[in-house]
A tleap script that builds the chain and sets N, CA, C and O, in Angstrom:
source leaprc.protein.ff14SB
mol = sequence {
  NMET THR GLN ALA SER ALA SER PRO ASP THR
  THR PRO ASP ALA ALA VAL ASP PRO PHE ALA
  ALA MET ASN SER LEU ARG SER ALA LEU ASP
  GLN ALA GLY ILE VAL LEU PRO SER LEU ALA
  VAL ASP PRO GLY ALA PRO THR LEU GLY LEU
  ILE ASP LEU GLY ARG VAL ARG ALA SER VAL
  ALA LEU ARG LEU ALA GLU ALA ILE GLN LYS
  GLY ASP ALA ALA CALA
}
set mol.1.N position { 82.266 167.663 75.179 }
set mol.1.CA position { 81.077 168.395 75.565 }
set mol.1.C position { 81.180 168.845 77.011 }
set mol.1.O position { 81.941 168.287 77.802 }
set mol.2.N position { 80.411 169.850 77.335 }
set mol.2.CA position { 80.407 170.426 78.669 }
set mol.2.C position { 79.684 169.513 79.646 }
set mol.2.O position { 78.722 168.843 79.272 }
set mol.3.N position { 80.132 169.480 80.884 }
set mol.3.CA position { 79.483 168.696 81.924 }
set mol.3.C position { 78.074 169.217 82.164 }
set mol.3.O position { 77.785 170.384 81.897 }
set mol.4.N position { 77.203 168.359 82.664 }
set mol.4.CA position { 75.819 168.730 82.932 }
set mol.4.C position { 75.716 169.740 84.060 }
set mol.4.O position { 74.696 170.419 84.178 }
set mol.5.N position { 76.738 169.858 84.889 }
set mol.5.CA position { 76.678 170.764 86.025 }
set mol.5.C position { 76.953 172.214 85.641 }
set mol.5.O position { 76.926 173.095 86.501 }
set mol.6.N position { 77.220 172.476 84.357 }
set mol.6.CA position { 77.463 173.846 83.929 }
set mol.6.C position { 76.210 174.683 84.167 }
set mol.6.O position { 75.092 174.168 84.169 }
set mol.7.N position { 76.415 175.959 84.362 }
set mol.7.CA position { 75.287 176.845 84.629 }
set mol.7.C position { 74.348 176.880 83.446 }
set mol.7.O position { 74.782 177.152 82.327 }
set mol.8.N position { 73.055 176.608 83.664 }
set mol.8.CA position { 72.111 176.611 82.555 }
set mol.8.C position { 71.918 177.996 81.956 }
set mol.8.O position { 71.423 178.118 80.836 }
set mol.9.N position { 72.294 179.027 82.672 }
set mol.9.CA position { 72.127 180.380 82.168 }
set mol.9.C position { 73.227 180.777 81.194 }
set mol.9.O position { 73.033 181.686 80.388 }
set mol.10.N position { 74.377 180.114 81.251 }
set mol.10.CA position { 75.497 180.527 80.422 }
set mol.10.C position { 75.948 179.484 79.412 }
set mol.10.O position { 76.747 179.799 78.530 }
set mol.11.N position { 75.461 178.252 79.515 }
set mol.11.CA position { 75.891 177.187 78.620 }
set mol.11.C position { 74.882 177.005 77.496 }
set mol.11.O position { 73.702 176.769 77.756 }
set mol.12.N position { 75.338 177.112 76.231 }
set mol.12.CA position { 74.407 176.871 75.125 }
set mol.12.C position { 73.883 175.438 75.180 }
set mol.12.O position { 74.618 174.521 75.546 }
set mol.13.N position { 72.617 175.245 74.820 }
set mol.13.CA position { 72.016 173.913 74.856 }
set mol.13.C position { 72.831 172.887 74.090 }
set mol.13.O position { 72.944 171.742 74.527 }
set mol.14.N position { 73.397 173.271 72.968 }
set mol.14.CA position { 74.147 172.333 72.144 }
set mol.14.C position { 75.415 171.839 72.834 }
set mol.14.O position { 75.955 170.799 72.457 }
set mol.15.N position { 75.898 172.571 73.840 }
set mol.15.CA position { 77.132 172.202 74.517 }
set mol.15.C position { 76.899 171.265 75.695 }
set mol.15.O position { 77.861 170.780 76.291 }
set mol.16.N position { 75.647 171.000 76.040 }
set mol.16.CA position { 75.334 170.165 77.191 }
set mol.16.C position { 75.078 168.733 76.726 }
set mol.16.O position { 74.237 168.496 75.858 }
set mol.17.N position { 75.795 167.796 77.299 }
set mol.17.CA position { 75.609 166.381 76.981 }
set mol.17.C position { 74.294 165.925 77.606 }
set mol.17.O position { 74.175 165.925 78.831 }
set mol.18.N position { 73.301 165.536 76.802 }
set mol.18.CA position { 72.010 165.165 77.365 }
set mol.18.C position { 72.076 163.943 78.277 }
set mol.18.O position { 71.300 163.845 79.227 }
set mol.19.N position { 72.975 163.025 78.011 }
set mol.19.CA position { 73.108 161.842 78.871 }
set mol.19.C position { 73.676 162.219 80.231 }
set mol.19.O position { 73.238 161.697 81.256 }
set mol.20.N position { 74.652 163.124 80.243 }
set mol.20.CA position { 75.205 163.596 81.512 }
set mol.20.C position { 74.151 164.389 82.282 }
set mol.20.O position { 74.051 164.265 83.502 }
set mol.21.N position { 73.371 165.197 81.578 }
set mol.21.CA position { 72.314 165.970 82.227 }
set mol.21.C position { 71.266 165.042 82.827 }
set mol.21.O position { 70.815 165.261 83.951 }
set mol.22.N position { 70.878 164.012 82.089 }
set mol.22.CA position { 69.891 163.056 82.580 }
set mol.22.C position { 70.415 162.338 83.823 }
set mol.22.O position { 69.689 162.190 84.806 }
set mol.23.N position { 71.649 161.901 83.785 }
set mol.23.CA position { 72.233 161.203 84.937 }
set mol.23.C position { 72.361 162.129 86.144 }
set mol.23.O position { 72.159 161.700 87.280 }
set mol.24.N position { 72.692 163.385 85.905 }
set mol.24.CA position { 72.784 164.359 86.991 }
set mol.24.C position { 71.405 164.580 87.622 }
set mol.24.O position { 71.278 164.637 88.845 }
set mol.25.N position { 70.382 164.703 86.785 }
set mol.25.CA position { 69.024 164.870 87.287 }
set mol.25.C position { 68.568 163.635 88.050 }
set mol.25.O position { 67.979 163.754 89.124 }
set mol.26.N position { 68.833 162.451 87.507 }
set mol.26.CA position { 68.442 161.208 88.182 }
set mol.26.C position { 69.105 161.113 89.554 }
set mol.26.O position { 68.466 160.703 90.523 }
set mol.27.N position { 70.371 161.487 89.643 }
set mol.27.CA position { 71.085 161.447 90.917 }
set mol.27.C position { 70.469 162.413 91.925 }
set mol.27.O position { 70.271 162.058 93.087 }
set mol.28.N position { 70.167 163.626 91.485 }
set mol.28.CA position { 69.554 164.617 92.374 }
set mol.28.C position { 68.178 164.153 92.832 }
set mol.28.O position { 67.822 164.325 93.998 }
set mol.29.N position { 67.407 163.571 91.932 }
set mol.29.CA position { 66.089 163.060 92.292 }
set mol.29.C position { 66.210 161.908 93.285 }
set mol.29.O position { 65.434 161.816 94.236 }
set mol.30.N position { 67.183 161.036 93.060 }
set mol.30.CA position { 67.411 159.920 93.990 }
set mol.30.C position { 67.700 160.441 95.395 }
set mol.30.O position { 67.192 159.897 96.375 }
set mol.31.N position { 68.509 161.488 95.497 }
set mol.31.CA position { 68.837 162.067 96.802 }
set mol.31.C position { 67.603 162.628 97.489 }
set mol.31.O position { 67.533 162.684 98.716 }
set mol.32.N position { 66.621 163.047 96.678 }
set mol.32.CA position { 65.374 163.585 97.239 }
set mol.32.C position { 64.330 162.487 97.417 }
set mol.32.O position { 63.208 162.758 97.845 }
set mol.33.N position { 64.703 161.236 97.084 }
set mol.33.CA position { 63.769 160.123 97.230 }
set mol.33.C position { 62.686 160.099 96.173 }
set mol.33.O position { 61.595 159.577 96.402 }
set mol.34.N position { 62.986 160.666 95.015 }
set mol.34.CA position { 62.012 160.751 93.927 }
set mol.34.C position { 62.498 159.945 92.741 }
set mol.34.O position { 63.658 160.043 92.343 }
set mol.35.N position { 61.597 159.141 92.175 }
set mol.35.CA position { 61.931 158.333 90.996 }
set mol.35.C position { 61.019 158.741 89.846 }
set mol.35.O position { 59.796 158.732 89.981 }
set mol.36.N position { 61.613 159.094 88.732 }
set mol.36.CA position { 60.870 159.310 87.493 }
set mol.36.C position { 61.174 158.109 86.603 }
set mol.36.O position { 62.217 158.075 85.950 }
set mol.37.N position { 60.276 157.122 86.568 }
set mol.37.CA position { 60.577 155.866 85.886 }
set mol.37.C position { 60.841 156.001 84.394 }
set mol.37.O position { 61.547 155.173 83.819 }
set mol.38.N position { 60.293 157.020 83.764 }
set mol.38.CA position { 60.452 157.173 82.313 }
set mol.38.C position { 61.567 158.145 81.936 }
set mol.38.O position { 61.718 158.482 80.762 }
set mol.39.N position { 62.339 158.595 82.905 }
set mol.39.CA position { 63.402 159.560 82.634 }
set mol.39.C position { 64.377 158.984 81.615 }
set mol.39.O position { 64.964 157.924 81.829 }
set mol.40.N position { 64.542 159.702 80.499 }
set mol.40.CA position { 65.423 159.213 79.422 }
set mol.40.C position { 65.762 160.355 78.470 }
set mol.40.O position { 65.071 161.373 78.420 }
set mol.41.N position { 66.838 160.162 77.720 }
set mol.41.CA position { 67.155 161.086 76.642 }
set mol.41.C position { 66.176 160.782 75.512 }
set mol.41.O position { 65.977 159.620 75.157 }
set mol.42.N position { 65.574 161.809 74.954 }
set mol.42.CA position { 64.599 161.648 73.874 }
set mol.42.C position { 65.324 161.283 72.579 }
set mol.42.O position { 66.079 162.095 72.044 }
set mol.43.N position { 65.101 160.063 72.070 }
set mol.43.CA position { 65.797 159.641 70.859 }
set mol.43.C position { 65.191 160.252 69.591 }
set mol.43.O position { 65.787 160.150 68.519 }
set mol.44.N position { 64.027 160.879 69.695 }
set mol.44.CA position { 63.349 161.424 68.525 }
set mol.44.C position { 63.968 162.691 67.975 }
set mol.44.O position { 63.725 163.039 66.820 }
set mol.45.N position { 64.746 163.378 68.758 }
set mol.45.CA position { 65.351 164.632 68.317 }
set mol.45.C position { 66.760 164.748 68.890 }
set mol.45.O position { 67.009 165.589 69.753 }
set mol.46.N position { 67.682 163.909 68.417 }
set mol.46.CA position { 69.025 163.874 69.021 }
set mol.46.C position { 69.776 165.204 68.958 }
set mol.46.O position { 70.588 165.485 69.840 }
set mol.47.N position { 69.531 166.011 67.957 }
set mol.47.CA position { 70.254 167.282 67.849 }
set mol.47.C position { 69.743 168.328 68.838 }
set mol.47.O position { 70.430 169.315 69.103 }
set mol.48.N position { 68.545 168.122 69.386 }
set mol.48.CA position { 67.999 169.077 70.345 }
set mol.48.C position { 68.429 168.802 71.780 }
set mol.48.O position { 68.339 169.689 72.629 }
set mol.49.N position { 68.894 167.589 72.066 }
set mol.49.CA position { 69.330 167.250 73.420 }
set mol.49.C position { 68.201 167.299 74.432 }
set mol.49.O position { 68.385 167.803 75.540 }
set mol.50.N position { 67.037 166.784 74.068 }
set mol.50.CA position { 65.881 166.825 74.962 }
set mol.50.C position { 65.900 165.668 75.944 }
set mol.50.O position { 66.312 164.556 75.614 }
set mol.51.N position { 65.445 165.954 77.162 }
set mol.51.CA position { 65.301 164.931 78.196 }
set mol.51.C position { 63.808 164.711 78.406 }
set mol.51.O position { 63.067 165.654 78.685 }
set mol.52.N position { 63.379 163.478 78.271 }
set mol.52.CA position { 61.978 163.121 78.479 }
set mol.52.C position { 61.784 162.796 79.952 }
set mol.52.O position { 62.354 161.830 80.459 }
set mol.53.N position { 60.981 163.600 80.640 }
set mol.53.CA position { 60.743 163.387 82.062 }
set mol.53.C position { 59.638 162.368 82.297 }
set mol.53.O position { 59.525 161.823 83.395 }
set mol.54.N position { 58.833 162.107 81.293 }
set mol.54.CA position { 57.772 161.116 81.408 }
set mol.54.C position { 56.603 161.612 82.238 }
set mol.54.O position { 56.498 162.793 82.571 }
set mol.55.N position { 55.730 160.671 82.561 }
set mol.55.CA position { 54.552 160.999 83.368 }
set mol.55.C position { 54.744 160.426 84.765 }
set mol.55.O position { 55.407 159.406 84.953 }
set mol.56.N position { 54.145 161.109 85.741 }
set mol.56.CA position { 54.242 160.661 87.128 }
set mol.56.C position { 52.880 160.771 87.798 }
set mol.56.O position { 52.006 161.511 87.348 }
set mol.57.N position { 52.719 160.023 88.879 }
set mol.57.CA position { 51.513 160.135 89.692 }
set mol.57.C position { 51.495 161.512 90.356 }
set mol.57.O position { 52.531 162.154 90.525 }
set mol.58.N position { 50.292 161.944 90.727 }
set mol.58.CA position { 50.137 163.259 91.367 }
set mol.58.C position { 50.964 163.357 92.643 }
set mol.58.O position { 51.521 164.413 92.944 }
set mol.59.N position { 51.046 162.258 93.394 }
set mol.59.CA position { 51.818 162.292 94.645 }
set mol.59.C position { 53.307 162.525 94.376 }
set mol.59.O position { 53.983 163.196 95.155 }
set mol.60.N position { 53.810 161.974 93.282 }
set mol.60.CA position { 55.221 162.190 92.932 }
set mol.60.C position { 55.427 163.634 92.483 }
set mol.60.O position { 56.448 164.243 92.803 }
set mol.61.N position { 54.475 164.179 91.751 }
set mol.61.CA position { 54.572 165.572 91.317 }
set mol.61.C position { 54.623 166.510 92.526 }
set mol.61.O position { 55.376 167.483 92.531 }
set mol.62.N position { 53.819 166.211 93.546 }
set mol.62.CA position { 53.848 167.036 94.761 }
set mol.62.C position { 55.191 166.933 95.471 }
set mol.62.O position { 55.728 167.939 95.934 }
set mol.63.N position { 55.740 165.718 95.560 }
set mol.63.CA position { 57.049 165.551 96.207 }
set mol.63.C position { 58.127 166.271 95.423 }
set mol.63.O position { 59.038 166.850 96.014 }
set mol.64.N position { 58.041 166.244 94.111 }
set mol.64.CA position { 59.005 166.941 93.270 }
set mol.64.C position { 58.898 168.455 93.501 }
set mol.64.O position { 59.913 169.138 93.632 }
set mol.65.N position { 57.687 168.966 93.550 }
set mol.65.CA position { 57.480 170.403 93.810 }
set mol.65.C position { 58.042 170.800 95.166 }
set mol.65.O position { 58.675 171.847 95.295 }
set mol.66.N position { 57.811 169.959 96.187 }
set mol.66.CA position { 58.338 170.245 97.520 }
set mol.66.C position { 59.858 170.264 97.521 }
set mol.66.O position { 60.468 171.118 98.165 }
set mol.67.N position { 60.476 169.326 96.803 }
set mol.67.CA position { 61.944 169.281 96.744 }
set mol.67.C position { 62.496 170.511 96.060 }
set mol.67.O position { 63.522 171.047 96.480 }
set mol.68.N position { 61.831 170.968 95.010 }
set mol.68.CA position { 62.290 172.172 94.309 }
set mol.68.C position { 62.130 173.389 95.213 }
set mol.68.O position { 63.018 174.239 95.273 }
set mol.69.N position { 61.013 173.478 95.911 }
set mol.69.CA position { 60.783 174.611 96.805 }
set mol.69.C position { 61.803 174.634 97.932 }
set mol.69.O position { 62.271 175.709 98.308 }
set mol.70.N position { 62.155 173.496 98.472 }
set mol.70.CA position { 63.177 173.429 99.523 }
set mol.70.C position { 64.509 173.914 98.979 }
set mol.70.O position { 65.252 174.607 99.673 }
set mol.71.N position { 64.817 173.550 97.733 }
set mol.71.CA position { 66.062 173.993 97.100 }
set mol.71.C position { 66.090 175.491 96.924 }
set mol.71.O position { 67.136 176.114 97.104 }
set mol.72.N position { 64.954 176.089 96.571 }
set mol.72.CA position { 64.878 177.541 96.416 }
set mol.72.C position { 65.096 178.233 97.753 }
set mol.72.O position { 65.725 179.290 97.803 }
set mol.73.N position { 64.595 177.663 98.823 }
set mol.73.CA position { 64.750 178.257 100.151 }
set mol.73.C position { 66.193 178.225 100.614 }
set mol.73.O position { 66.626 179.090 101.376 }
set mol.74.N position { 66.948 177.216 100.152 }
set mol.74.CA position { 68.341 177.079 100.560 }
set mol.74.C position { 69.252 178.025 99.802 }
set mol.74.O position { 70.375 178.281 100.236 }
set mol.75.N position { 68.789 178.547 98.684 }
set mol.75.CA position { 69.636 179.416 97.836 }
set mol.75.C position { 69.786 180.798 98.412 }
set mol.75.O position { 70.462 181.642 97.823 }
savepdb mol mol.pdb
quit
């Protein structure tokens, strides 16, 4: 399977390893000081490769939004 770092615009969903994608996301979140405690591969639909982000407190959602916005500014 393709690494999680493949471009999301060109890689078919079926070719992305959901476990690698989850670990890549967890690592990026860790670098931003953000923890999503429920982050996991969704076992209910293994063929879809869904990642369950879970629920977070409002303060974590704001920090996540800020981290994404900072990333957009760097691009």
